[in-house]
N, C-alpha and C positions, 0 to 999 in steps of 0.2 A: 877750500877751507873757509875763506871769508863768507862765501854764500851759505855754507852749511852752519857755521858757528856764529857768524856775525863778526864785525870788525873788532869790538872790544874783547871778545872771548878767543880770538885767534892769536895763538902764541907763535912768535917767529921761530922759536926752537923747534916746534912741531912742524912748521913749514919746512925748515931746513932738513929735519929728519925725513920727512916725506919725499924731499927732493934728493936725499942721499948726499947732502953737502953739509959743511959746518955752518953754524949760525954766522960766523964771520964772513963767509962767502956771500951770504945773503946781503949782509951790510956792505960788502964791497960794491955791490951793484945797486943797492937801494939804501939810502941814508936813514930811512925810517920805515916803520910799518905803514904809515900813511902813504909814503911814496910807492911802496910795493903795491898797496891796494889800488892806488890811482893808476899805476902801470897796468895792473890786471884789467881795470875798467877800460883803459885806453886800448889795450890789445883786443878786447872783445869788440870794440867799435871798429877797429881796423879790420878784423875778420868779417864783421857784418858788412862793411862797405865792399870788401873784396867779393864776398858771396853775392851781394846784390848786383854789383857791376858785372860780374861774370855771367850771372843768369840773364841779365838784361841784354848782354852782348850776343846771346844765342838767338835773338829774334831780329829780323830785318825791319819789320813794320814798327813804327813808333808806338802804337797801341800795344803791340805784342811785347815790346821792351818794358812798358809799364806793367803789363800783366805779369811777366816773368819776375820783375823786380819785387812786386807786391808778394807774390808767392814765395820768393826766396827770403824776403824779410820775415814773413810770418813763420816760415819753416825754421829759420835760424833760431828764433826765440823759442819755438816749440821744442826743438831738439836740445836746447841748452837753457832750460828755465833758471838755472843758477845765475845766469847773466842778468836776468830780470832782478834777482835778489841783489846783485851788485849795484844796479841802478838805484834801487830802493835804499840800500845802505849808504851809498854815496850821498844821497840827498839828506838822509838822517844824520850822518856823522860829520859831514863837511859842508854845513850850511854856509860857511864863510866863503865858499868858492863862488866867484861871480857867475861863471857859466859851468854847469855840470858837463862831464865828459861827453855824454850822449849828445847834448846840444852843440858842443864844440864841433864834433864830428859831423853832425847833421848839417850845420851851417857851412862847414868847409867842403862838403860834398854836394851842395845844392846846384852849383853852376851847370853841370851837364843836364840835370833834370829841367832847370829853367830853360836851357837852350832847346831841349826836346819839346817843351810846351810852346815855346815861341815858334818852332817849326810847325807844330800842329795848328797853331793859330794862323800862321801864314798860308798854310795849305787849305784853310777854311774847314778844318775837321772839328775844331772846338771853338767855343765863343771867344771873342777878343776881350779878355779880362786880364788884369795884371797877373803875370806868371808867379810872382811872389805870393799872391793870394791863393792861387791854385796849389802850389807846392806846400804852402803852409797848412792849408786845410787837409790835404792828403797826408802830410807828415803827422799832423795832430790826430787824424783818424787812425792811422796805423799804430802810433804810439799808444793811444788809448786801447786799441784792440789787443796789443800784447799783454797789457796789464789786466784787462777784462778776462782774456783767455787764462791767464795765470791764476788770478784770484778765484775765478768761478770754476776752474778746472774744466773749461770747455774743451771738448774733444771733437768738434765738428771737423770733418776733413778739410785740410788747408786749401785744397783746390776749390772746394765748394765755398769756403769762406772768402777766398780771393775773388771768386766769381761774383759773390754777393756784393763785395766792395766795389768791384768794377761795374756791375750792373747799376747800382745806385749812383755811383760816381758819374758814369758816362751816359746813362739813360734817364737818370733822375727819378723823381716821384710823380711829377705831374703829367697828365695827358694833355694833348694839344687841344684845349677848349678855351682859347682866349688868353688874354694877358694874365700872368701870374700876379698874385697879391704882392704888394710892395712890403719890404721889411718894415716891421713896426706897425703895420696897418691892422 
């Protein structure tokens, strides 16, 4: 209901009616509409994390884990676009929050990914650059992708989209013809 109607227009009595419970029952678990909304956003991020980690666990190779995680991430938001609306509304309605729910969960779940990239660096499979830089860029790229897909109504197959992300991410843009230009040059 929050995603469909917006936070201000969502009435807790209608939420309670849809759940088949009394409004008092809703307030027994959530002290305010704000708390219920933030719990909904939090639950979405818990489900996203579980889906991504489950998918990544289905591959033994570290690059395969990254591929499966990217596909699961994109698929999660493609199948549940209302969750993107929750992220948008959270930012619009609760600007006073120091860290939005999405970023709280992203930061709390970054350790395994950083460890994976350290493993790839140690094995000589990727360049030795700070893992926080790697995970930050990938995270920002995917976060932007879900919003672009949502707002543009992009329906490119998720497998193809994740292949594009991985190709550019791991193979880059440049061909091996000497040193790359320096940033800012």
